[in-house]
TINU-314393 format. One record per residue (C-alpha): x, y negated, z negated. Coordinates in steps of 0.05 Angstrom, whole numbers, padded with zeros to 5 digits, always signed. Example, Ala and Ser with C-alpha at 12.3 -4.5 7.8 and 13.67 -1.06 7.14 Angstrom:
BEGIN
+00246+00090-00156
+00273+00021-00143
***
This chain:
BEGIN
+00701+00372+00282
+00630+00405+00287
+00630+00473+00308
+00588+00487+00366
+00535+00544+00355
+00506+00578+00419
+00438+00590+00405
+00390+00638+00437
+00341+00600+00477
+00269+00606+00453
+00225+00662+00484
+00159+00647+00507
+00093+00686+00484
+00024+00690+00508
-00030+00704+00451
-00097+00733+00472
-00150+00731+00415
-00205+00782+00431
-00249+00746+00380
-00244+00681+00416
-00255+00704+00491
-00324+00702+00516
-00309+00723+00584
-00316+00662+00627
-00271+00679+00672
-00234+00610+00675
-00163+00640+00667
-00181+00693+00731
-00206+00630+00768
-00146+00586+00749
-00093+00635+00771
-00134+00644+00838
-00135+00568+00847
-00061+00558+00833
-00034+00617+00872
-00082+00635+00930
-00061+00598+01001
+00001+00567+00959
+00073+00595+00968
+00114+00576+00907
+00180+00607+00933
+00224+00626+00905
+00178+00644+00848
+00129+00677+00891
+00094+00679+00950
+00017+00666+00956
-00037+00711+00926
-00086+00746+00968
-00159+00715+00957
-00192+00779+00940
-00177+00845+00895
-00117+00827+00862
-00126+00796+00798
-00056+00774+00765
-00099+00764+00705
-00160+00805+00690
-00211+00799+00629
-00241+00865+00622
-00304+00881+00583
-00308+00931+00532
-00368+00954+00499
-00378+00995+00426
-00435+01021+00393
-00508+01035+00418
-00580+00996+00402
-00591+00965+00355
-00518+00955+00331
-00474+00949+00386
-00417+00898+00407
-00373+00877+00466
-00310+00842+00473
-00257+00823+00532
-00189+00843+00539
-00146+00798+00580
-00095+00840+00613
-00038+00811+00652
+00034+00825+00662
+00068+00846+00598
+00126+00810+00613
+00172+00869+00577
+00239+00861+00539
+00257+00924+00568
+00216+00921+00630
+00211+00988+00675
+00205+00951+00736
+00268+00921+00724
+00298+00989+00715
+00267+01022+00772
+00289+00957+00821
+00337+00917+00787
+00363+00878+00850
+00290+00858+00860
+00270+00838+00787
+00295+00777+00744
+00284+00772+00663
+00298+00701+00652
+00323+00683+00581
+00258+00654+00560
+00228+00723+00573
+00194+00716+00637
+00197+00770+00686
+00202+00754+00759
+00201+00792+00822
+00238+00764+00879
+00187+00757+00939
+00232+00771+00987
+00258+00840+00956
+00189+00858+00951
+00170+00859+01016
+00154+00931+01035
+00172+00956+00963
+00125+01000+00943
+00172+01036+00886
+00165+00973+00855
+00091+00971+00856
+00091+01037+00828
+00146+01024+00775
+00094+00986+00723
+00063+01044+00678
+00004+00988+00666
-00011+00978+00738
+00004+00907+00729
+00041+00901+00790
-00009+00894+00856
+00007+00903+00929
-00007+00844+00976
-00031+00878+01039
-00028+00818+01083
+00045+00802+01063
+00059+00878+01047
+00090+00860+00982
+00093+00877+00908
+00067+00815+00865
+00047+00801+00795
+00038+00748+00739
+00095+00698+00733
+00067+00661+00674
+00069+00603+00726
+00144+00591+00717
+00145+00546+00776
+00099+00493+00731
+00135+00511+00662
+00201+00494+00701
+00173+00428+00724
+00156+00413+00650
+00083+00435+00646
+00067+00460+00569
+00026+00518+00593
+00007+00565+00647
-00055+00548+00685
-00089+00607+00653
-00080+00581+00584
-00096+00511+00603
-00163+00531+00630
-00182+00570+00571
-00241+00531+00536
-00239+00563+00465
-00166+00573+00460
-00172+00643+00466
-00110+00642+00507
-00046+00608+00478
+00027+00598+00499
+00080+00593+00439
+00155+00592+00436
+00192+00625+00380
+00260+00652+00366
+00269+00721+00343
+00254+00709+00264
+00193+00667+00279
+00166+00717+00322
+00168+00774+00271
+00138+00721+00219
+00083+00710+00272
+00071+00777+00285
+00064+00799+00214
+00020+00735+00195
-00024+00744+00255
-00038+00815+00259
-00009+00816+00333
-00009+00873+00364
+00013+00889+00443
-00035+00931+00489
+00023+00976+00518
+00060+00992+00459
+00117+00957+00484
+00150+00896+00467
+00144+00835+00513
+00116+00772+00518
+00037+00786+00509
+00011+00800+00442
-00061+00806+00422
-00101+00783+00365
-00162+00827+00339
-00142+00885+00380
-00181+00931+00336
-00243+00915+00380
-00216+00949+00434
-00176+00998+00403
-00221+01022+00339
-00291+01050+00335
-00346+01045+00277
-00397+01073+00242
-00469+01034+00231
-00534+01040+00202
-00596+01011+00178
-00619+01030+00104
-00696+01023+00088
-00729+01031+00018
-00797+01028-00018
-00803+00974-00070
-00868+00955-00102
-00907+01008-00053
-00881+00973+00013
-00824+00996+00063
-00774+00951+00066
-00700+00932+00087
-00648+00954+00036
-00613+00893+00031
-00554+00894-00015
-00545+00967-00011
-00472+00984-00029
-00440+01028+00032
-00374+01067+00013
-00339+01119+00070
-00291+01162+00043
-00250+01211+00079
-00206+01262+00046
-00222+01233-00023
-00202+01167-00003
-00249+01103+00006
-00234+01073+00073
-00280+01024+00084
-00332+00993+00044
-00388+00939+00058
-00457+00914+00035
-00518+00917+00074
-00539+00847+00101
-00615+00820+00092
-00635+00864+00147
-00607+00925+00115
-00554+00935+00167
-00482+00955+00160
-00421+00962+00206
-00357+01000+00177
-00306+00976+00225
-00231+00995+00247
-00238+01064+00251
-00191+01118+00292
-00234+01149+00351
-00241+01216+00342
-00222+01217+00267
-00263+01275+00244
-00312+01276+00183
-00328+01233+00135
-00374+01227+00069
-00422+01163+00071
-00441+01142+00004
-00502+01088-00008
-00524+01062-00072
-00574+01010-00092
-00598+00993-00166
-00666+01028-00179
-00658+01082-00123
-00624+01146-00119
-00553+01152-00090
-00556+01181-00018
-00498+01220+00007
-00489+01245+00077
-00435+01274+00117
-00418+01238+00183
-00378+01268+00239
-00343+01208+00283
-00321+01229+00353
-00293+01183+00404
-00343+01132+00408
-00380+01084+00357
-00436+01117+00319
-00506+01088+00299
-00532+01128+00243
-00603+01101+00261
-00651+01090+00195
-00625+01115+00131
-00677+01124+00071
-00661+01122-00003
-00724+01148-00026
***
């Protein structure tokens, strides 16, 4: 007789890829379309038309002209495994076996403590209904057989993706894809390329004189050293530009070394503060 094995149900996770998101806000509009004017009880009551955003792509800029970039960090409820809201109001919050965290819409009425329990500000207050609300991961749709919540289905570039993993698979994919959490707390929302939001870069343009003419120093080897160790290296592009990324904000003093055959080596000290740094044009001669 076969022995029955009680398997833990797979948890649902949303992966947010900062490299793919272009800030189209389709996810926000799809969430509004699904929840404004619709009461999906007992999962949640209707979302107010304005102000409250259960999912919100936030623009983040780095650098200064002419070398700068931007990304959009899509923020939503983390559906924490060890949810602070569930600890603060255990009678009003349910953590499902699939990882989705739900607020009881009846017990959320007048419950300001529930609103304030989220350290990440992802529980909003519905002034019209006087209740605390947040993202439900469209649990009412998933329970009906939908494969994705509305925000994920509406993303044209698949910057949002819903996956189901058991614990072993999750650990494997977190390492393989380089996933990180925005909050530092384990939960259902994981990010790829989060360095574009959390890190800074050092950039510059390199020029030189060749055959009596000023020109872009393409192919210059750029090495960044800190405390005697190389932390980044790159070659300048056809325009002589370089960008050394994934550096910690406020990480202090670095040594920048630039070498190009036929030109003297250039070494300079760079001080990195909290913001990304553009060094301007650096001449090799």
